[in-house]
C-alpha positions, 0 to 999 in steps of 0.5 A: 472503550477498548485501545483498539477502538480508540485508535480506529476511531482516531484513524477513521476521523483522520481519514475523513479529515485529510482525504475527502474524496472517499472512504479508506477502501483500497479498491477505490483508490484508483478511481478517487484518488486517481492523481496519487494512485500507483501500483508497483509491479513485483512480479514479471507479467504483472502477476499479482502472487508468485507461485514458487519459491523463486517468485518469491525471492523476485517480490523480496529482492523488487521490495528491498531494492525499492526500500533501499532507494526509497529510504537512502540515507534515513 
C-alpha cells in the first residue's frame, strides 16, 4: 500500500468517526449538515466563477479580507 493509500484510508476513517450523518460528498453538505453548512459568496450577484480579470481581482480581495479577519493574531 502506498503512502497516498494510507492517508486516504486514514482520512476516510476519521471522517466516519466524526461525521456520522453522511459521506464527504460536497453537494450533500447543505442538507446533511444544515446546522453547520455555510456558503461564502465571492462575487457580486452570487456568481460562481469570474468571467473577467476584474472578477478574479474581486475574488482575491474578498478571500484575503476574510482570511485576514479569520486568522488575525495567529
